[in-house]
C-alpha positions as CSV (number, residue, x, y, z in Angstrom):
1,M,-15.7,-38.1,-45.3
2,S,-17.4,-40.3,-42.9
3,A,-20.4,-42.6,-43.8
4,G,-22.5,-40.3,-41.5
5,S,-21.5,-37.1,-43.3
6,T,-21.9,-39.0,-46.8
7,N,-25.6,-39.9,-45.8
8,L,-26.1,-36.2,-44.6
9,V,-24.8,-34.8,-48.0
10,D,-27.4,-37.1,-49.7
11,R,-30.2,-36.2,-47.6
12,I,-29.4,-32.5,-48.3
13,A,-29.2,-33.2,-52.0
14,A,-32.7,-34.8,-51.8
15,A,-34.3,-32.0,-49.8
16,A,-32.7,-29.3,-52.1
17,A,-33.6,-31.1,-55.3
18,C,-30.1,-31.1,-56.6
19,S,-27.1,-33.4,-57.1
20,R,-24.7,-34.5,-54.3
21,E,-22.0,-32.9,-56.2
22,T,-23.6,-29.6,-56.1
23,V,-24.1,-29.9,-52.4
24,E,-20.5,-30.7,-52.0
25,Q,-19.5,-27.7,-54.1
26,V,-21.6,-25.2,-52.0
27,L,-20.2,-26.6,-48.8
28,N,-16.8,-26.4,-50.2
29,D,-17.5,-22.8,-51.4
30,Y,-18.5,-21.7,-47.8
31,G,-15.9,-23.7,-46.0
32,L,-18.4,-26.0,-44.5
33,N,-17.1,-29.6,-43.4
34,L,-19.7,-32.1,-42.5
35,T,-17.3,-34.9,-41.4
36,T,-18.3,-35.7,-37.8
37,S,-15.2,-34.8,-35.4
38,N,-13.9,-37.1,-32.9
39,R,-14.4,-35.0,-29.7
40,R,-12.4,-35.7,-26.7
41,H,-13.4,-35.0,-23.2
42,R,-12.6,-31.6,-22.0
43,S,-10.9,-31.0,-18.8
44,M,-9.4,-27.8,-16.9
45,R,-7.6,-27.9,-13.7
46,L,-5.6,-25.0,-12.1
47,D,-2.4,-25.9,-10.2
48,R,-0.6,-23.0,-9.0
49,L,-1.0,-18.9,-9.3
50,R,1.9,-16.7,-8.4
51,I,1.6,-12.9,-8.6
52,R,4.3,-10.3,-8.1
53,G,4.4,-6.8,-8.0
54,E,4.2,-3.4,-5.8
55,K,1.0,-2.7,-4.0
56,A,0.2,1.0,-3.6
57,G,-2.5,2.6,-1.2
58,E,-3.1,2.7,2.3
59,V,-3.8,-1.0,2.9
60,E,-0.7,-3.0,3.5
61,P,1.4,-1.5,0.7
62,G,4.7,-2.5,-0.6
63,M,6.2,-5.2,-2.7
64,F,4.5,-8.8,-2.8
65,D,5.0,-12.1,-4.2
66,E,2.3,-14.4,-3.6
67,T,1.7,-18.2,-4.7
68,F,-1.5,-19.8,-4.4
69,V,-2.2,-23.7,-4.8
70,F,-5.3,-25.1,-6.0
71,D,-6.7,-28.7,-5.6
72,L,-9.4,-30.6,-7.1
73,G,-12.7,-30.2,-5.4
74,V,-13.8,-27.1,-3.6
75,T,-11.2,-24.4,-2.8
76,V,-12.6,-21.6,-0.6
77,I,-10.8,-18.1,-0.8
78,A,-12.0,-16.2,2.3
79,A,-10.9,-12.7,3.3
80,D,-12.7,-9.7,4.2
81,N,-14.3,-7.4,1.7
82,L,-12.0,-5.5,-0.7
83,R,-9.0,-7.8,0.4
84,G,-8.3,-9.5,-2.9
85,K,-10.7,-12.4,-3.0
86,T,-12.4,-11.2,-6.3
87,S,-9.2,-9.8,-7.6
88,I,-7.7,-13.5,-7.7
89,L,-10.6,-14.5,-9.8
90,E,-10.0,-11.6,-12.1
91,V,-6.5,-12.4,-12.3
92,L,-7.2,-15.9,-13.2
93,T,-9.8,-14.4,-15.6
94,L,-6.8,-12.4,-17.1
95,F,-5.0,-15.7,-17.9
96,L,-7.9,-18.1,-18.9
97,R,-10.0,-15.4,-20.9
98,G,-7.2,-13.4,-22.2
99,E,-8.5,-10.2,-20.8
100,P,-10.2,-9.4,-17.3
101,R,-13.7,-8.7,-16.9
102,N,-13.8,-6.5,-13.7
103,L,-10.2,-6.4,-12.5
104,Q,-9.9,-3.1,-10.6
105,A,-7.4,-0.6,-12.5
106,D,-5.5,-0.2,-9.3
107,V,-5.1,-3.7,-8.8
108,L,-3.9,-4.3,-12.5
109,S,-1.4,-1.4,-12.1
110,W,0.2,-3.3,-9.2
111,L,1.1,-6.3,-11.1
112,N,4.7,-6.9,-12.6
113,E,5.0,-10.6,-13.0
114,A,2.3,-13.3,-13.0
115,S,2.4,-17.2,-13.5
116,L,-0.4,-19.7,-13.8
117,D,0.2,-23.4,-14.2
118,M,-2.6,-25.7,-15.2
119,H,-3.7,-29.0,-16.7
120,I,-5.9,-28.7,-20.1
121,N,-6.9,-32.2,-21.0
122,G,-4.2,-33.7,-18.7
123,Q,-1.4,-31.7,-20.4
124,A,0.5,-29.4,-18.0
125,I,0.4,-25.8,-19.5
126,G,2.1,-22.6,-18.1
127,L,1.0,-19.0,-18.8
128,R,3.4,-16.2,-18.0
129,L,2.7,-12.5,-17.8
130,S,5.0,-9.5,-17.7
131,L,3.4,-6.3,-17.3
132,K,4.3,-2.4,-17.0
133,D,2.0,0.3,-16.1
134,S,-1.0,-2.1,-16.6
135,Q,0.0,-3.2,-20.1
136,I,1.2,-6.6,-21.2
137,T,4.8,-6.3,-22.3
138,D,5.7,-10.1,-22.8
139,A,3.4,-13.2,-22.4
140,R,4.0,-16.6,-23.2
141,I,2.2,-20.2,-23.3
142,L,4.4,-22.9,-22.2
143,A,4.3,-26.7,-22.2
144,G,6.2,-28.9,-20.1
145,T,6.3,-30.9,-16.8
146,I,4.9,-29.5,-13.5
147,A,8.5,-29.1,-12.2
148,E,9.8,-27.6,-15.6
149,L,7.1,-25.1,-15.4
150,A,7.8,-24.2,-11.8
151,A,11.2,-23.3,-12.8
152,S,10.0,-21.0,-15.6
153,D,8.5,-18.1,-13.7
154,D,11.2,-15.7,-14.6
155,S,12.3,-17.3,-18.1
156,P,11.2,-20.5,-19.9
157,A,13.3,-23.6,-18.7
158,A,15.1,-25.1,-21.5
159,S,13.2,-28.2,-21.7
160,T,9.8,-26.4,-22.0
161,T,8.1,-25.7,-25.3
162,E,6.7,-22.1,-26.2
163,L,3.4,-22.7,-27.8
164,A,2.4,-19.0,-28.2
165,R,3.8,-15.5,-27.4
166,A,2.4,-11.9,-27.3
167,Q,3.6,-8.5,-26.4
168,S,0.4,-6.6,-25.9
169,N,-3.0,-6.8,-24.3
170,A,-4.8,-7.3,-27.6
171,E,-2.3,-9.9,-28.7
172,W,-2.5,-11.9,-25.6
173,A,-6.3,-11.9,-25.8
174,E,-6.1,-13.3,-29.3
175,Q,-3.5,-15.9,-28.7
176,V,-5.3,-17.2,-25.5
177,G,-8.6,-17.4,-27.4
178,A,-7.2,-19.3,-30.0
179,F,-5.3,-21.6,-27.7
180,M,-8.2,-22.5,-25.5
181,M,-10.6,-23.0,-28.3
182,T,-8.2,-25.4,-30.0
183,Q,-7.3,-27.4,-26.8
184,L,-10.9,-27.8,-25.9
185,G,-12.1,-28.8,-29.3
186,L,-14.5,-25.8,-29.6
187,E,-15.5,-23.7,-32.6
188,E,-16.9,-20.3,-32.9
189,M,-20.7,-19.9,-32.3
190,Q,-21.9,-18.0,-35.3
191,V,-25.3,-16.3,-35.2
192,F,-27.1,-14.3,-37.9
193,N,-28.0,-10.6,-36.8
194,R,-31.0,-9.3,-38.6
195,A,-30.7,-5.8,-40.2
196,R,-32.4,-3.0,-38.8
197,S,-34.3,-2.1,-42.1
198,D,-35.4,-4.1,-44.9
199,D,-33.2,-2.0,-47.1
200,E,-30.1,-3.6,-45.5
201,V,-28.7,-7.2,-45.2
202,G,-28.1,-8.7,-41.9
203,V,-24.7,-9.8,-40.8
204,I,-23.2,-13.0,-39.2
205,K,-21.6,-12.4,-35.8
206,S,-19.1,-14.7,-34.4
207,H,-18.9,-15.6,-30.6
208,G,-15.5,-17.1,-29.6
209,W,-13.9,-18.0,-26.2
210,P,-15.1,-15.0,-24.1
211,A,-18.5,-16.2,-24.7
212,Y,-17.6,-19.8,-23.6
213,F,-15.6,-18.6,-20.5
214,G,-19.0,-17.1,-19.1
215,V,-20.0,-20.8,-18.4
216,L,-16.8,-21.2,-16.3
217,Y,-17.1,-17.9,-14.6
218,P,-21.0,-17.2,-14.1
219,P,-22.5,-13.9,-13.4
220,S,-23.8,-13.1,-9.9
221,G,-27.2,-13.8,-8.7
222,A,-28.5,-10.3,-9.6
223,D,-28.2,-11.2,-13.3
224,T,-31.0,-12.8,-14.9
225,I,-29.0,-14.7,-17.6
226,L,-29.2,-18.5,-17.0
227,L,-26.0,-19.5,-18.7
228,G,-23.0,-17.5,-20.0
229,S,-22.4,-13.9,-19.5
230,T,-24.9,-12.5,-22.0
231,A,-28.3,-13.4,-23.2
232,G,-27.8,-12.0,-26.7
233,D,-27.9,-13.9,-30.0
234,Q,-29.4,-17.0,-27.8
235,L,-26.1,-17.6,-26.3
236,P,-27.6,-19.6,-23.3
237,V,-29.3,-22.1,-25.5
238,R,-26.2,-22.4,-27.8
239,L,-23.8,-22.9,-25.1
240,M,-25.8,-25.8,-23.5
241,Q,-25.9,-27.4,-26.9
242,V,-22.1,-27.3,-27.3
243,F,-21.5,-28.5,-23.5
244,L,-24.2,-31.1,-24.2
245,D,-22.3,-32.2,-27.3
246,M,-25.2,-32.0,-29.3
247,P,-24.6,-33.3,-32.9
248,E,-22.2,-30.7,-34.4
249,A,-23.9,-28.0,-32.6
250,T,-21.4,-25.2,-33.8
251,R,-21.5,-26.6,-37.3
252,A,-25.3,-26.4,-37.2
253,M,-25.1,-22.8,-35.9
254,R,-22.9,-21.9,-38.6
255,V,-24.9,-23.4,-41.3
256,R,-27.9,-21.8,-39.9
257,A,-26.1,-18.5,-39.7
258,L,-25.2,-18.8,-43.4
259,A,-28.4,-19.9,-44.5
260,Q,-30.0,-17.0,-42.7
261,R,-27.4,-14.6,-44.3
262,L,-28.0,-15.8,-47.9
263,D,-31.7,-15.7,-47.3
264,S,-31.4,-12.1,-46.1
265,E,-29.2,-11.3,-49.1
266,F,-31.7,-13.1,-51.6
267,N,-34.8,-11.3,-49.9
268,A,-33.1,-8.1,-50.0
269,E,-32.3,-8.5,-53.8
270,Q,-36.0,-9.6,-54.2
271,R,-37.2,-6.6,-52.3
272,R,-34.9,-4.3,-54.3
273,G,-36.3,-5.9,-57.6
274,R,-39.9,-5.5,-56.4
275,D,-39.2,-2.1,-55.5
276,T,-37.5,-1.3,-58.7
277,N,-40.4,-2.8,-60.6
278,A,-42.8,-0.7,-58.7
279,A,-40.8,2.4,-59.4
280,I,-40.4,1.6,-63.0
281,A,-44.1,0.9,-63.2
282,R,-45.1,4.2,-61.8
283,Q,-42.6,5.8,-64.1
284,I,-44.0,3.8,-66.9
285,Q,-47.5,5.2,-66.1
286,E,-46.4,8.7,-65.9
287,A,-44.4,8.3,-69.2
288,T,-47.6,6.7,-70.8
289,T,-49.9,9.3,-69.6
290,R,-47.5,11.9,-71.1
291,Q,-47.5,10.1,-74.2
292,T,-51.2,9.8,-74.5
293,T,-51.4,13.5,-73.8
294,A,-49.0,14.4,-76.6
295,D,-50.7,12.1,-79.0
296,A,-54.1,13.7,-78.4
297,R,-52.5,17.0,-78.7
298,L,-50.8,16.1,-82.1
299,Q,-54.0,14.7,-83.3
300,A,-56.0,17.8,-82.4
301,L,-53.4,20.0,-84.0
302,R,-53.6,17.8,-87.3
303,H,-57.6,18.3,-87.4
304,Q,-57.1,22.0,-86.6
305,A,-54.8,22.9,-89.5
306,P,-55.5,20.4,-92.2
307,A,-52.8,20.2,-95.0
308,E,-52.2,18.4,-98.1
309,S,-50.2,15.3,-98.0
310,L,-46.7,16.0,-98.5
311,Q,-46.0,12.6,-100.1
312,E,-48.6,13.1,-102.7
313,L,-47.5,16.6,-103.4
314,A,-43.8,15.5,-103.8
315,D,-45.4,12.8,-106.2
316,S,-47.1,15.7,-108.3
317,A,-44.0,17.7,-108.3
318,T,-42.2,14.8,-109.8
319,Q,-44.6,14.4,-112.6
320,A,-44.6,18.2,-113.1
321,G,-40.8,18.4,-113.1
322,E,-40.7,15.5,-115.8
323,R,-43.3,17.4,-117.8
324,A,-41.3,20.7,-117.7
325,A,-38.2,18.9,-118.4
326,T,-39.7,17.3,-121.6
327,A,-41.2,20.6,-122.6
328,R,-37.8,22.4,-122.1
329,Q,-36.0,19.9,-124.4
330,M,-38.7,20.3,-127.1
331,A,-38.5,24.2,-126.9
332,E,-34.7,24.0,-127.0
333,A,-34.7,21.7,-130.0
334,A,-37.3,23.8,-131.7
335,T,-35.3,26.8,-131.1
336,A,-32.1,25.3,-132.4
337,A,-34.1,24.2,-135.6
338,F,-35.6,27.5,-136.1
339,N,-32.3,29.3,-135.7
340,E,-30.7,26.8,-138.4
341,A,-33.5,27.4,-140.8
342,Q,-33.2,31.2,-140.2
343,V,-29.5,31.0,-141.0
344,A,-30.2,28.8,-144.1
345,R,-32.9,31.4,-145.3
346,V,-30.4,34.2,-145.0
347,A,-27.8,32.3,-146.8
348,D,-30.2,31.5,-149.6
349,E,-31.3,35.4,-149.8
350,K,-27.6,36.4,-150.1
351,A,-26.8,33.8,-152.8
352,L,-29.8,35.0,-154.9
353,N,-28.9,38.5,-154.4
354,G,-25.6,37.8,-155.1
355,L,-26.3,36.2,-158.3
356,R,-28.3,38.7,-159.4
357,E,-25.9,41.5,-158.5
358,S,-23.2,39.6,-160.5
359,K,-25.2,39.6,-163.4
360,A,-26.0,43.2,-163.3
361,A,-22.4,44.2,-162.6
362,S,-21.1,42.1,-165.5
363,V,-23.7,43.9,-167.9
364,L,-22.3,47.1,-166.3
365,F,-18.8,46.5,-166.5
366,H,-19.0,44.7,-169.9
367,G,-20.3,48.0,-171.3
368,L,-17.5,50.1,-170.1
369,D,-14.3,50.9,-172.2
370,P,-12.0,52.4,-170.0
371,R,-8.9,54.5,-171.4
372,F,-7.1,54.8,-168.3
373,C,-6.4,52.6,-165.2
374,P,-9.0,53.5,-162.5
375,R,-6.2,53.4,-160.0
376,C,-3.3,55.0,-161.4
377,E,-4.7,56.7,-164.3
378,T,-2.1,55.1,-166.6
379,A,-3.3,54.8,-170.4
380,I,-4.4,51.6,-171.5
381,G,-2.6,50.9,-175.0
382,D,-3.9,49.1,-178.1
383,E,-1.9,46.1,-177.4
384,R,-3.9,45.4,-174.2
385,R,-7.1,46.3,-176.0
386,S,-6.2,43.9,-178.9
387,R,-5.5,41.1,-176.6
388,E,-8.5,41.6,-174.6
389,H,-10.5,41.2,-177.9
390,D,-8.6,38.3,-179.4
391,E,-7.5,36.4,-176.2
392,H,-10.1,37.6,-173.8
393,Q,-7.5,39.1,-171.4
394,C,-8.9,42.0,-169.5
395,A,-6.9,45.3,-170.6
396,V,-7.0,46.7,-167.1
397,C,-5.8,43.7,-164.9
398,D,-5.0,41.3,-167.5
399,T,-7.3,38.5,-165.9
400,T,-8.9,36.0,-168.4
401,L,-12.5,37.1,-169.0
402,H,-15.3,34.3,-169.0
403,A,-18.1,34.9,-171.3
404,D,-21.4,34.6,-169.4
405,D,-23.8,32.0,-170.5
406,E,-27.3,33.4,-170.4
407,D,-29.0,30.0,-170.1
408,D,-27.0,28.9,-167.2
409,Y,-27.3,32.0,-165.4
410,T,-31.2,31.7,-165.8
411,E,-31.1,28.2,-164.5
412,R,-28.9,29.2,-161.2
413,E,-31.2,31.9,-160.6
414,A,-34.3,29.7,-160.6
415,Q,-32.5,27.3,-158.3
416,A,-31.6,30.1,-156.1
417,V,-35.3,31.4,-156.0
418,Q,-36.6,27.8,-155.2
419,A,-34.1,27.2,-152.4
420,L,-34.9,30.6,-150.9
421,A,-38.6,29.8,-151.0
422,A,-37.8,26.3,-149.3
423,T,-35.8,27.8,-146.6
424,R,-38.4,30.6,-145.9
425,A,-41.0,27.8,-145.7
426,A,-38.9,25.9,-143.0
427,E,-38.4,28.9,-141.1
428,K,-41.9,29.8,-140.8
429,A,-42.8,26.4,-139.9
430,L,-40.0,26.1,-137.3
431,D,-40.9,29.4,-135.9
432,A,-44.5,28.2,-135.2
433,A,-43.3,24.8,-133.6
434,M,-40.8,26.8,-131.4
435,N,-43.6,29.2,-130.2
436,K,-45.8,26.3,-129.5
437,A,-42.9,24.5,-127.5
438,R,-42.3,27.7,-125.5
439,V,-46.1,27.9,-124.7
440,E,-46.0,24.3,-123.3
441,L,-42.8,25.0,-121.4
442,H,-44.4,28.0,-119.6
443,G,-47.3,26.1,-118.8
444,A,-45.4,23.1,-117.6
445,Q,-43.2,25.6,-115.5
446,E,-46.3,27.2,-113.9
447,D,-47.6,23.9,-112.9
448,L,-44.3,23.1,-111.2
449,D,-44.0,26.5,-109.5
450,S,-47.6,25.9,-108.2
451,I,-46.9,22.7,-106.7
452,D,-43.6,24.1,-105.2
453,E,-45.8,26.8,-103.6
454,R,-48.3,24.1,-102.3
455,I,-45.3,22.2,-100.9
456,T,-43.9,25.3,-99.3
457,Q,-47.4,25.7,-97.7
458,A,-47.9,22.2,-96.7
459,Q,-44.5,22.1,-94.9
460,R,-45.3,25.5,-93.3
461,V,-48.4,24.1,-91.9
462,H,-46.8,20.8,-90.6
463,Q,-43.6,22.5,-89.2
464,T,-45.4,25.0,-87.1
465,A,-43.7,25.2,-83.5
466,E,-46.6,24.0,-81.6
467,R,-46.8,20.9,-83.9
468,I,-43.2,20.2,-83.6
469,Q,-43.3,20.6,-79.8
470,A,-46.3,18.2,-79.7
471,E,-44.3,15.5,-82.0
472,H,-41.2,15.9,-79.9
473,E,-43.0,15.4,-76.5
474,F,-44.9,12.2,-78.0
475,A,-41.5,10.9,-79.2
476,A,-39.7,11.5,-75.9
477,A,-42.8,9.8,-74.0
478,T,-42.6,6.8,-76.2
479,A,-38.6,6.4,-75.9
480,V,-39.0,6.8,-72.1
481,V,-41.7,4.0,-72.0
482,E,-39.6,1.7,-74.1
483,A,-36.4,2.4,-72.1
484,L,-38.3,1.8,-68.8
485,R,-39.9,-1.5,-70.0
486,A,-36.3,-2.6,-70.9
487,M,-35.0,-1.7,-67.6
488,A,-37.5,-3.6,-65.6
489,P,-35.3,-6.5,-63.7
490,E,-36.3,-10.2,-64.4
491,E,-37.6,-12.3,-61.6
492,V,-34.6,-13.7,-59.6
493,E,-34.6,-17.5,-59.1
494,T,-33.6,-18.8,-55.6
495,P,-29.8,-19.5,-55.9
496,V,-28.9,-23.1,-55.6
497,S,-26.7,-22.2,-52.3
498,V,-29.6,-20.8,-50.6
499,A,-31.5,-24.1,-51.1
500,V,-28.7,-26.2,-50.1
501,L,-28.0,-24.4,-46.9
502,N,-31.5,-24.0,-46.1
503,A,-31.9,-27.7,-46.5
504,A,-28.9,-28.3,-44.5
505,N,-29.9,-26.1,-41.9
506,K,-33.3,-27.8,-41.6
507,I,-31.8,-31.3,-41.4
508,L,-29.2,-30.4,-38.8
509,R,-31.9,-28.8,-36.8
510,E,-34.0,-31.9,-36.9
511,E,-30.9,-33.9,-35.8
512,I,-30.5,-31.7,-32.8
513,A,-34.2,-31.8,-32.0
514,Q,-34.3,-35.6,-32.0
515,V,-31.7,-35.6,-29.3
516,S,-32.4,-32.3,-27.4
517,A,-35.6,-33.7,-25.8
518,A,-34.0,-36.5,-24.0
519,L,-31.0,-34.3,-23.0
520,Y,-32.9,-31.5,-21.8
521,S,-35.1,-33.8,-19.7
522,E,-32.0,-35.6,-18.2
523,L,-30.3,-32.0,-17.5
524,S,-33.5,-30.8,-16.1
525,D,-33.7,-33.5,-13.5
526,A,-29.9,-33.2,-12.7
527,T,-30.4,-29.4,-12.3
528,R,-33.4,-30.0,-9.9
529,D,-31.3,-32.6,-7.8
530,F,-28.3,-30.3,-7.7
531,A,-30.4,-27.4,-6.8
532,H,-32.0,-29.4,-3.8
533,S,-28.5,-30.1,-2.6
534,F,-27.7,-26.4,-2.9
535,G,-30.5,-25.4,-0.5
536,I,-33.7,-24.9,-2.6
537,S,-35.6,-27.6,-0.7
538,E,-39.0,-26.6,-1.9
539,L,-38.0,-27.0,-5.5
540,E,-40.6,-29.5,-7.2
541,H,-39.7,-29.4,-10.9
542,V,-37.2,-27.6,-13.3
543,K,-37.7,-27.7,-17.1
544,I,-34.7,-26.7,-19.3
545,K,-36.2,-25.3,-22.6
546,G,-34.7,-25.3,-26.0
547,N,-34.7,-21.6,-26.2
548,G,-32.3,-21.3,-23.3
549,T,-34.6,-20.5,-20.7
550,M,-36.0,-22.4,-17.5
551,D,-39.2,-23.0,-16.1
552,V,-39.3,-23.5,-12.4
553,T,-42.1,-25.2,-10.4
554,K,-41.9,-25.0,-6.3
555,G,-44.2,-24.3,-3.7
556,G,-47.3,-26.1,-4.6
557,G,-47.1,-26.4,-8.3
558,A,-47.0,-22.8,-9.6
559,R,-44.6,-22.6,-12.6
560,S,-42.4,-19.4,-12.9
561,S,-39.4,-18.3,-15.1
562,F,-36.0,-18.3,-14.1
563,S,-35.7,-14.6,-14.1
564,S,-38.7,-14.2,-11.7
565,Q,-36.7,-16.3,-9.1
566,S,-34.8,-14.1,-6.2
567,P,-31.1,-13.5,-6.7
568,G,-30.1,-16.2,-4.3
569,E,-32.4,-18.7,-5.8
570,R,-31.0,-17.8,-9.4
571,L,-27.5,-18.0,-8.2
572,R,-28.0,-21.7,-6.9
573,L,-30.1,-22.6,-9.8
574,R,-27.4,-21.3,-12.3
575,Y,-24.7,-23.3,-10.2
576,A,-26.9,-26.4,-10.3
577,L,-27.4,-26.1,-14.0
578,V,-23.4,-25.9,-14.8
579,V,-22.6,-28.8,-12.5
580,A,-25.5,-30.7,-14.3
581,L,-24.0,-30.2,-17.7
582,L,-21.0,-31.8,-16.3
583,R,-22.8,-34.8,-14.9
584,T,-24.9,-35.2,-18.0
585,A,-21.8,-35.2,-20.2
586,R,-20.0,-37.8,-18.0
587,A,-23.1,-39.9,-17.8
588,R,-23.3,-40.1,-21.8
589,D,-19.6,-40.1,-22.1
590,I,-19.6,-36.9,-24.4
591,A,-17.4,-33.9,-24.5
592,G,-19.1,-31.4,-22.2
593,H,-18.1,-28.8,-19.7
594,P,-14.4,-28.7,-18.8
595,G,-15.1,-29.0,-15.2
596,L,-13.6,-25.7,-13.8
597,L,-15.8,-23.2,-11.9
598,L,-15.1,-19.7,-10.6
599,L,-17.8,-18.7,-8.1
600,D,-17.6,-15.2,-6.5
601,S,-19.2,-14.1,-3.3
602,L,-20.9,-17.3,-1.9
603,K,-22.9,-15.5,0.7
604,A,-24.0,-12.6,-1.6
605,E,-27.4,-12.1,-3.0
606,E,-29.4,-13.0,0.1
607,V,-27.7,-16.4,0.8
608,Q,-27.7,-16.4,4.6
609,D,-25.4,-18.3,7.0
610,D,-27.4,-21.7,6.8
611,H,-28.0,-21.4,3.2
612,A,-24.4,-20.6,2.5
613,Q,-23.4,-23.7,4.3
614,T,-25.9,-25.8,2.5
615,L,-24.6,-24.5,-1.0
616,L,-21.1,-25.0,-0.1
617,Q,-21.8,-28.7,1.0
618,G,-23.8,-29.3,-2.1
619,L,-20.7,-27.9,-4.1
620,V,-18.6,-30.2,-2.1
621,S,-20.8,-33.3,-2.7
622,A,-21.0,-32.5,-6.4
623,A,-17.2,-32.4,-6.5
624,V,-17.0,-35.7,-5.1
625,E,-19.6,-37.1,-7.5
626,E,-17.8,-35.4,-10.3
627,P,-14.0,-36.3,-9.8
628,G,-12.9,-33.8,-12.5
629,L,-14.6,-30.9,-10.9
630,Q,-12.6,-27.9,-9.5
631,I,-14.5,-25.1,-8.0
632,L,-12.9,-21.8,-6.5
633,V,-15.3,-20.1,-4.1
634,T,-14.9,-16.7,-2.5
635,T,-16.5,-15.5,0.6
636,A,-16.2,-12.9,3.2
637,D,-17.1,-15.6,5.7
638,K,-13.8,-16.9,7.0
639,T,-15.5,-19.5,9.1
640,L,-17.8,-20.9,6.2
641,S,-15.2,-23.4,5.1
642,G,-14.5,-24.6,8.5
643,S,-18.2,-25.4,8.9
644,V,-18.4,-27.8,6.0
645,S,-16.3,-31.0,5.8
646,G,-14.8,-32.0,2.5
647,V,-13.5,-28.6,1.4
648,A,-10.3,-29.3,-0.6
649,G,-8.4,-26.3,0.5
650,T,-8.8,-22.8,2.0
651,I,-6.8,-19.7,1.1
652,T,-6.9,-16.9,3.6
653,P,-4.5,-13.9,4.2
654,K,-1.2,-14.6,5.9
655,P,-1.0,-14.1,9.6
656,N,-0.8,-10.6,10.7
657,R,-2.4,-9.5,7.3
658,T,-5.7,-8.7,6.2
659,S,-5.0,-8.7,2.4
660,L,-4.4,-11.8,0.3
661,F,-1.5,-10.0,-1.5
């Protein structure tokens, strides 16, 4: 990187308030190279044009093979109207531009083979075309000597170098454009086209070789464009900047276009953010309104249908449940104890009754003296009776008999009576406790049932359809408000690339502005001088402005615009400007206009005979002053070139013909 570009990076970094590393990264990201290029002088010179084909129609039809040779200086192409003058310029345009501008379809259909030899920056270059049915079938760009190229019309000589090749119209236009741009050290002019609406982002448009070619082949005087072939995208001023070799003019254009593009994207993003925020704000307002309405409705419903607190009822239900559970446990325990006491009392009663029945039975059975067995009626003998008496063995069943102790029985009976009295007392006491526990359980259960009924009623009040709807509306509105607030985009900070490219654009424009005043002033004076020599004697002052327009002062000091001049004056002023570009570049030793001009219909647009002679003489004088200038002029006046001294050459139809080919 050169010292100048290094200093430029530092200046951009300071203006953008960032590091030079950041600037270099941004420039690298966008393919921008701030290194000052070493531009060389541009020159284009036509040497020879050969066209071959078959002419149709009524005017001198048949096969043709014509060769035209061009010298430096002014060459006049003279023939009657509609006899091929403009067609020669248009065929040259097909070679030099890559596609014709206004070549008649019938003329194009006549061509079979075409060759053009020329010099570009001193290098001999040959362009070759083969056509069929108006379509390019084969095309080449060759490099070699003049002699080698002259021998390469039908096929490239062995010693030539093929630089490019194409096999279609579109491919030829592409190859020629790239070749000319490279050879002449030109870069695409990039401009930013704003979007048609604020909702869109603009685009960068590139202008290549066809736009530059408009300075070599200016439009007619009827056109109001000052320079080039179109006024769009500020091309006139951009072409002047390039051909005046202003500091990296095309680089500055690209930086400006990129800066405007990024600005457009950033502004569009900000607009979208603002629009989104505005839309979200409106939606938040609407949702907040719904939220407030739902809340007010819910509060009104709560006041219209008061209900006990479900939480308080739940607490009461818990306490009542605990009391009921305790009472149930006590009732169950009392019942179990009562049942046990009842069983014990029954047992004691049975024991006492058994004791008393046993004693009564004993007395009864002891008083019996059976003679026969009560079952089988067998007689009981004396032996059994004697044993019963002596050994206490029952005479009936032979079981040992125990003699009852009267005192023991009395004691046992007393104990049984006491036990029965105790169990009866316990049964009575436990019956009372059981009944009391059941009463308490019943009361606790009633309290619990009552609370359950109140809970059911409270829930019924809380869960009415209207209340539920209001609660849902409130919850939904609240959720929408929160979601919308979360969606709001944050403020977007200016990207560093925007800051860097805006700073670079400003600095580069300042550099151009520093030199443009002096250059435009010098160019204006040169344009005025050439316009005088081209026949506008009353012209007092010309001012070339930075916006690509021209102010003209003549006839007593009244200032007017270029477009307001007559067609003939516009023609001469435009020619004067183009030649002035060449002179200014030569005087300042800068890369400027390549020195080739194709001028059609010199006497058109109200240029009379004397005016045409003056204009042609002025062009000849300009070519003398600018040694590298080559001008091809067409005219229907075949005597015009003879009336002006210094014309380098004249091309007219061959004897006994009216057409040039």
